[in-house]
N, C-alpha and C positions, 0 to 999 in steps of 0.2 A: 104521412105525406112528405115529411122532410127527407126521409130516406129515399123515397121514390124520386124526389126531385134531384138528389145527388146522383142517383144512378142514371137518371136521364141526362144530367149534365155531363157525367163522365162518358156515357155512350155518345153524346154529341161531340165531345172534345177528342175522342179517340181517332176519328179520321183525320182530324187536324194535326194531331201529334204524329201520326204515321206519315202524313204528307210532308210535315217539316223534316222528319228523319230521312225520307226519300230524297229531298231536295238537298240536304246536308251531305248525303253520301256521294261518292263519285259515281256518276252514271247510275243512280239509285233506281230500283224498279218502282213501278206505280203502287199506290196503296192497295189497289185491288190484288196485286200479287201477294202482299202480306195477308189479306183476307183469305185467299185461296190456299196459302200455305198452312194456315191454322187447321184447315180441313184436309190437309194432306193431298191437295189436288196435284196431279202430275204435271200439268201445264205451268205451274209456278216454279218447278225445279230448275230449268235451264237459267232463268234470270238470277236465281239466288246463287247457283254455282258460280256464275260469272261475277256477281257482286262480291262474294267471298274471295275470289281469286284477285280482284282489284284491291280489296281491303288488305289482304295478307301479302300481296306481292311487294317487294321493295321497289320495283320499277313502276311507278305510277303513270304509265303511259298506255294509250290505246294499242300501240305497236306490240307491246309486250303481250297483251291478251289476244291480239289477232294472230300472232305467230304461233300459238299453241292450239292444238285441237282441243275440243271440249273434254275428251276423255283425259288428256294430259292435264288440263286444268283441274279436273276433279281429283285426280291422283295427287297433284300438288297440294291442293287444299286439305286433303286427308293427312298428308305427311305434316303439313305446317300446323294444323290443329293438334295433331298427336304430339308434336314436339313442344307445344305450348302447355300440354297437360289437359286437353279437353277431356272430361270424365265420361262422356256417354260413348258406349261401344256401338250404338246403333249407327253412327256416322260411318264407321269403317265398313259396314255391311251394305251400304247404299250402292246401287248400280251407277256406274260412271258414265252412262250414256244419257243421263238426264231424264230418265223415264219414271222416276218417283223419288220419295223422300223429301218433299218440300218442307214438311213440318220439322223434321230433323235439322234441316238446313237453316230454318228460322230460329230454332233453338241455339244452334252454333253461332249465328250472328248475334243473338241476344246475349250469349255468353261473352262474346268479345266486347260488347258494349258494356257489360257489367263489370268486366275484369280490369279495364283500363280506360283512360280518357280517349277513346278511339277517334272521335270526331276532332278533337284538338290536334291529335297526331296527324290525321289525314289533311286537316286544313293547313298545318304547318309545312307539310311536305309539298302541297300543291299551291302554295301561295305565290303570288307574282313577285319576283325579285327584281327590283329596279337597280340595285347596287351590286358591285363586284364583291362577293363574300368569299371568306376563307373559313372552312370548318376546322375547329380546334376542339379536341376532346382529350381529357386526361383521366377519364373514369376508370380505365383498366390498367393504369400504371401500377402494377404489383411490385412489391419490394423484393420478392423471392419467387423462385419457380414453383414453390409449393411442395407438397409431399411427393416423393418418388413413387411412380406407378409400380403395381405388382409385376414381378418378373414372370412372363409367360413364355413357356418353351414352345417354339414353332416347329411343327412337324415338317412342313415343306420348306425347301431351301429358299433363302432370300436372294434375289438377283440384285447384286450390288451395282452392276453396271446400269441397270434400269433406274435404280435410286439415284445414281450419279447424273443420269440424263434428266430425271425430273428436277433435280436440284439445280442443274445448270439451266434448264428451261425456266425455272422459277426466278433465278438471278437475272436472266436475260429480260424477262418481262418486267421485273422490278426496275431494272435500269431504264427500260423504255418508258415506264410510268414516270420515273423521276425526271427523265429528259423532257417529257411532254409537260410536266408540271412546271419545270424551269422555263421552257419556252413560253408557256401560257403566262407566267409571271412577268417575263420580259415584255411580252406584247401588251399586257395590261399596264406595265410601267410606261411604255411609250404613249398609249392612249391618255393616261393621266397626265403625262407631261405635256403632250400637245394641246389638251383642252384645259390647261391651267387658266384660272380666272373666269371660266364660262359659266360656272354654277352660281345660282342666286344665293345659295347657302354658303356663308363665309367659312363655316367650320369644315366644309367639304373642299371647296376651292376648285374642283375639276369634275368632269363628267364620267359616268360609268359607261360600260359597253352598250347597255340597253338605251341609255339617253343619247349616246353618240349615234346609234343606229336610227333613232328617231330623227336626228338632224339629217342624216344621209338619206333616208327614205321616210318622208312625212306620211306617205300612205300607210305605213305600218303603225301610225298612231291609232288609227281605227281599230286595228286588230288588238293593240294593247288596251284600248278603251274597253272593248268587249270582253277581254280577259279580266279586267278590273271589275266590271259590272257582274260577270259571272262569279267572281270571288266574293263580292259584296252580297250577292243573292245567297250564297252558301253560308256566309257568316250570319245573315239575318235568319236563315233557316235553323242554324245551330242554336241561336239564342231562343227562337220560338220553341225548339225541341227541349231545351233545358227547362223552359216554363211548364211544359206539358209532359215531362218525362214520367211523372208518377202514374198518369193514366196508362201509358204504355205498359209499365211493369205490372199493373193490376191486370191488364188484359193478357199479358204473358203467363200469369198464374193460371188462367183458364186454359191457355195452350198447353202448359205443362201438365195439367190435370187430365187432358185429353190423350196424353201419350201413354203407351204401355209401360208398366213399372219396370225399372232396371235396378240392379244391385246398388248403384250409387247415382243418385239424382243430382243434377247440377243445381247449386244454390245461387239464385240471382240476387246479388246484393249491390244494387246500383247506388251511386252517390246521389242522394235526394237533395234537391235544392228547392227552397221556397215552400215546402209542404207544411201542413198544419201540425199542431201539438199532438193530435190523436194519432196521426200517421207516424210521427217520429216515436211516440211511445210504443206503438205496435212493432215497429222496426227494432227498437231497443230491446224489447222483450225476445223477439226472434233471434237477435244477435247473442243475447245472453244465453238462450237456450243452446244455440249452436256452439258457444264457447264452452259451456259445461260438457256437451257431448264430445267436442274435440279434446278437452282435458281428460276425460274419462278414457277415451280411445288411446290417447298418448300415453297415459299411465299404464294401461294394459300392455301396449306394445313395448314400453320401456322395461316393464318387469319380465316380459317374455324374452327380450333381447339380453337382459342381464343374466337370466337363467341359462340362456343358450351359450353365451360367450364365457360363462363362469369357469367352465372346465377346460378352457384352452391352454391354461398354465402360464409359464413365464414368457412365452413368445408373445402372447397377446398383451401382457403387461408391459413388455418392451416396446411394442408397436404403439401402445397407448401413450407411454412417456415421450416417444419420438414425436408423435402427432402434437402433444401438448407443447413440447420445446419448439417445434416449427411454428406453432400458432403464436407462441410468445415472441419468437424473433420477428415474425411478420408484424405484430402489433408494435414492437419497439421500433422497427424500421419506419413504419408509417408515422409513429409518433415524432420520431426524429425529423422526418421530412416535413411534418406539419409545423414543428417548432422553427426549422430553418426558413420556412416560407413565411414566418410571421403570422400564421393563422389566416392568411389570405385564401380566398377561394380560387381554386385553380380555374384557368380560362377554359370555357366549355361553350359549345354551340357555334353557329356561324356568326362571323364578324365581318362587317364591311371594310374593304381595303380602301384607305384614304391616304393619299400622298401629301405629306406635309413638308414645308421648307424648314431648314435649320433656323432656329430662333423664333419661329411663329408658333404661338400656342395653338394646339389642335383642339378639337372637340372631344366630348366624352367618348370612350370606347377603350379598346384594347390596343396597347402600344406594341410596336414590333419587338422592343426589348423584352417585354413580358413573354411574347410568344417564343422568342429565342431561348429565354431562360427555361421556360417549361419544356421546350424540346430537348435542351441540353440535359435537363434532369431526367427526362424520359430515356434519352440515349445512354446515360450513365446506368440507369436501372436495367435497361436491356443488355448492356455490355456485362454487367455482373450476373444477370440470369444466364447469358450465353456461356460465361466462364464456368458457372456451377454445372450447367448441362453438359459441357464438354468434359468436365471432370468425371461426371457420372458415366458418360459414354466410354471414357478411357478405362474406368474401373471394370465396366461391363465387358469390354474388349479384352482386358487382361484376364478376366475370369474365364472367358470363352477360350482364349489361347492356351491357358493353363490346362483345360480339360482335354486338349488334343496333343498327344505327345508327338515330338518331332517337328512341330510347327514353329517356325521363326516369325515372330511378330515384330514389326518395325513401326512404332507409333508415328502418327503424322506430326509434323512440326507445329509448334504452337503459333497461333496468329493473334 
């Protein structure tokens, strides 16, 4: 009787879990679409194609989805999932006209949910921004350009004039972007200066563009209120989804069992919150079994690779030593940069722009001096990388010029 009651409770909680997931996703389909997708009904495929496009697209707007045809959206979703390492080959074989494959699309959506905190990322992208923010990111500040790529001989001739035209076009657009950002900062500075002392929060001291727009057009407050209410609804749905998440993954096990077997099945390993000890013990045993299987497969591939590269001779040993030296220099440069910064965390993420007067203590946040210092450090790193790449290009050009007798090579001036 106890097992039957648990099954009945899980069956009753499943529609609520799927409904919460639908409300938390941007323009999520109805729970009936998920039920039809389990049985691979073709009428559920178009809604899931559009949902995957909205989830994977960096432009979280309705205009981006409306500007592309359904076939183009399907091709884009296939490429995006393939680039992220989606393991099932059945997705690439689906028709792009939306005539079938709803179960495979449901598996792809579940794979994205299990792979990363998808709802948190989507909620952060679509949140209502009341302040003027500036994105700052130092995650990709590498200390060296890395290992040189393999030299590949190109059969077809390279049009240098076309490359110069592309480089000039890139520089022109980069200058336009920088000019537009400088103009935007100048306008923001004027708004912050003119609205000084109007904000109720003393640590801010001025209004943002959104708050100034509310003063100029009070009717827009209703639209802002509707956006905030919509965001609150999605946040409440996300909290409810996390409470009922385990029921959804148990249901996905039945969906996966109904699929035809493939060479590599996706392993849905969600982050479980608030589940019981029995469920956690079961997941721990499954993770341990997967870990042992992965370790055995890794040892077999490592032995096969060692046997394969063992006969390459001194060239392979020299390349391996060069790789180890490059990694050592990279770690030393990163360690030195960490010691110079005093172990402080680099500025990351969006930060609100707040104008403060000289001598007035500001609120908590990121100071402009910190951003300038981080940008200068990033600029020095990029300059060093540029010099190293230019040296590699000069060596490559000298090698190519030496292979052509009678060719006079004049190197470009150093900049």
